Backbone as CSV, one residue per row, in Angstrom:
resi,resn,N_x,N_y,N_z,CA_x,CA_y,CA_z,C_x,C_y,C_z
1,UNK,1.020,-1.251,0.110,0.155,-0.052,0.316,0.804,0.849,-0.069
2,UNK,2.125,1.188,0.542,3.033,2.190,0.837,3.640,2.676,-0.857
3,UNK,3.691,1.672,-1.216,4.336,1.469,-2.783,3.477,2.700,-3.475
4,UNK,2.175,2.085,-3.821,1.097,3.050,-4.055,0.736,4.356,-4.112
5,UNK,0.892,4.478,-2.454,1.037,6.010,-2.308,1.887,7.031,-2.587
6,UNK,3.189,6.239,-2.632,4.342,7.217,-3.160,3.915,7.279,-4.660
7,UNK,3.911,6.274,-5.169,3.526,6.239,-6.598,2.485,7.315,-7.007
8,UNK,1.759,7.377,-6.159,0.680,8.373,-6.595,1.059,10.106,-5.810
9,UNK,1.780,9.992,-5.140,2.165,11.410,-4.699,3.552,11.996,-6.139
10,UNK,3.679,10.442,-6.198,5.098,11.348,-7.396,4.514,11.732,-8.803
11,UNK,3.126,11.192,-9.115,1.986,11.151,-10.047,1.748,12.615,-9.808
12,UNK,1.177,13.106,-8.493,0.463,14.076,-8.528,1.382,15.422,-8.477
13,UNK,2.771,15.378,-8.196,3.447,16.226,-8.610,3.603,16.764,-10.113
14,UNK,3.918,15.456,-10.822,4.405,15.554,-12.070,3.123,15.855,-12.621
15,UNK,1.796,15.270,-12.462,0.710,16.110,-13.198,0.449,17.386,-12.750
16,UNK,0.536,18.031,-11.305,0.749,19.455,-10.515,1.491,20.307,-12.095
17,UNK,2.910,19.878,-11.896,3.768,20.634,-12.743,3.295,20.936,-14.188
18,UNK,2.899,20.055,-14.913,2.721,19.560,-16.094,1.450,20.214,-16.275
19,UNK,0.490,20.173,-15.509,-0.744,21.538,-15.743,-0.567,23.091,-15.333
20,UNK,0.467,23.102,-14.834,0.146,24.631,-14.833,1.062,25.195,-15.495
21,UNK,2.415,24.396,-16.403,2.569,24.739,-17.650,1.791,24.675,-18.495
22,UNK,0.820,23.755,-18.535,-0.078,24.156,-19.765,-0.973,24.965,-20.034
23,UNK,-1.734,25.231,-18.516,-2.212,26.180,-18.325,-1.855,27.596,-18.645
24,UNK,-0.046,27.867,-18.104,0.599,29.222,-18.599,0.714,29.456,-20.313
25,UNK,0.097,28.082,-20.642,0.532,28.215,-22.105,-0.470,28.433,-23.322
26,UNK,-1.582,28.385,-22.491,-2.578,29.055,-23.082,-2.803,30.264,-23.722
27,UNK,-3.324,30.876,-24.732,-3.431,32.166,-25.009,-4.456,32.933,-24.019
28,UNK,-3.929,34.383,-24.174,-4.950,34.979,-23.038,-6.570,35.597,-24.350
29,UNK,-7.542,35.782,-23.423,-8.951,35.801,-23.947,-9.148,37.466,-23.703
30,UNK,-8.399,38.286,-23.167,-8.668,39.875,-23.259,-7.731,40.447,-21.821
31,UNK,-8.496,41.200,-21.255,-7.681,41.597,-19.929,-7.511,41.049,-19.184
32,UNK,-6.887,41.259,-17.993,-6.375,40.456,-16.815,-5.222,40.399,-16.558
33,UNK,-5.259,39.283,-16.175,-3.615,38.558,-15.468,-2.696,38.312,-16.427
34,UNK,-3.574,38.315,-18.191,-2.977,37.766,-19.421,-1.954,38.844,-19.670
35,UNK,-2.467,40.251,-19.738,-2.155,41.283,-19.881,-0.359,41.461,-19.726
36,UNK,-0.348,41.108,-18.200,0.813,41.151,-17.536,1.790,40.122,-17.854
37,UNK,1.800,39.570,-18.607,2.483,38.640,-19.144,2.907,38.727,-21.064
38,UNK,2.543,39.814,-21.324,2.597,39.783,-22.743,1.543,39.457,-23.377
39,UNK,0.453,38.487,-23.068,-0.972,37.913,-23.588,-1.640,38.680,-24.126
40,UNK,-2.181,40.279,-23.782,-3.028,40.935,-24.490,-2.634,41.772,-25.814
41,UNK,-1.448,41.026,-26.723,-1.171,40.853,-28.173,-2.226,40.746,-28.968
42,UNK,-2.786,41.584,-29.976,-3.695,40.771,-30.933,-3.109,40.586,-31.950
43,UNK,-1.714,40.395,-32.213,-0.787,39.986,-33.197,-1.295,38.625,-33.307
44,UNK,-1.006,37.971,-34.513,-0.783,36.567,-34.533,0.635,35.944,-34.457
45,UNK,0.900,36.138,-33.279,1.949,35.567,-32.686,1.713,34.269,-31.833
46,UNK,0.717,34.336,-31.732,-0.007,32.912,-30.827,-0.496,31.735,-31.718
47,UNK,-0.531,30.774,-30.787,-0.758,29.229,-31.887,-2.167,28.758,-32.977
48,UNK,-1.875,28.609,-33.261,-3.029,27.995,-34.441,-4.105,27.711,-34.196
49,UNK,-5.356,27.359,-34.703,-6.153,27.002,-34.241,-6.196,25.528,-33.894
50,UNK,-5.728,24.857,-34.911,-5.189,22.949,-34.281,-4.461,23.370,-33.444
51,UNK,-3.387,24.100,-32.982,-2.923,23.674,-31.602,-3.218,24.326,-30.491
52,UNK,-4.094,25.537,-30.537,-5.075,25.362,-29.520,-5.548,24.520,-29.279
53,UNK,-6.610,23.748,-30.167,-7.313,22.465,-29.551,-7.005,22.038,-28.825
54,UNK,-5.664,20.885,-29.496,-4.739,20.394,-28.919,-4.330,20.489,-27.579
55,UNK,-3.797,21.644,-27.438,-3.253,22.615,-25.689,-4.474,22.462,-24.770
56,UNK,-5.737,22.272,-25.519,-7.207,22.497,-24.378,-7.192,21.191,-23.909
57,UNK,-7.540,20.038,-25.255,-7.299,18.496,-24.481,-6.255,18.032,-24.140
58,UNK,-5.319,18.497,-24.519,-4.303,18.019,-23.152,-4.031,18.492,-21.884
59,UNK,-4.870,19.864,-21.870,-5.040,20.372,-20.532,-5.998,19.660,-20.031
60,UNK,-7.244,19.766,-20.659,-8.242,18.703,-19.954,-8.170,17.244,-19.594
61,UNK,-7.149,16.681,-20.396,-7.012,15.512,-20.027,-6.352,15.136,-18.773
62,UNK,-5.017,16.119,-18.743,-3.982,16.055,-17.424,-5.099,16.771,-16.094
63,UNK,-5.729,17.593,-16.406,-6.981,18.100,-15.318,-7.809,17.014,-14.891
64,UNK,-8.109,15.791,-15.436,-8.890,15.126,-14.927,-8.089,13.853,-14.800
65,UNK,-6.888,13.804,-15.122,-5.795,12.865,-14.399,-5.504,13.198,-12.937
66,UNK,-5.014,14.962,-12.955,-4.768,14.813,-11.964,-5.935,14.911,-10.774
67,UNK,-6.801,15.346,-11.178,-8.346,14.784,-10.094,-8.784,13.603,-10.024
68,UNK,-8.104,12.546,-10.547,-8.247,11.326,-10.364,-7.546,10.795,-9.161
69,UNK,-5.958,11.325,-9.668,-4.694,10.862,-8.634,-5.520,12.166,-7.268
70,UNK,-5.952,13.010,-7.004,-6.373,13.708,-5.847,-7.594,12.310,-4.747
71,UNK,-8.495,12.109,-5.784,-9.405,11.173,-5.134,-9.002,10.281,-4.942
72,UNK,-7.852,9.072,-5.763,-7.057,8.467,-5.117,-5.944,8.419,-3.875
73,UNK,-5.737,9.205,-3.542,-4.942,9.357,-2.656,-5.802,9.799,-1.483
74,UNK,-6.759,10.656,-1.201,-7.604,11.118,-0.903,-8.209,9.301,-0.084
75,UNK,-8.856,8.784,-0.942,-9.590,7.456,-0.409,-8.252,6.235,0.021
76,UNK,-6.941,6.166,-0.036,-6.129,5.796,0.311,-6.252,6.203,1.680
77,UNK,-5.872,7.549,1.721,-5.477,7.896,3.248,-6.539,7.755,4.244
78,UNK,-7.687,7.865,3.852,-9.161,7.523,4.322,-8.933,6.199,5.070
79,UNK,-8.768,5.294,3.641,-9.692,4.194,4.361,-7.975,3.047,4.033
80,UNK,-7.152,3.212,3.876,-5.734,2.751,3.590,-5.441,2.252,5.409
81,UNK,-5.334,3.101,6.180,-4.918,3.272,7.305,-6.050,1.424,8.341
82,UNK,-7.069,1.735,7.800,-7.711,0.497,8.576,-7.220,-1.078,7.751
83,UNK,-6.793,-1.032,6.791,-6.725,-2.475,6.366,-5.171,-3.121,6.724
């Protein structure tokens, strides 16, 4: 049980970092925090439509994976001590 817990914790760390990077790669949709980092420029320097869709897909899949790891770790911590 400890090996599974450690593996999930490592997976959580990796997915957290990757999710943060993927979110920062998204194109800004207007004002706000994205303007601070240069995301407010309206030139065609951003990614193309296909690349943006793929980035969205990867972000959603990684977010769902991150959520599943959180739930699994919570269940192990809650019910793993009783076994």
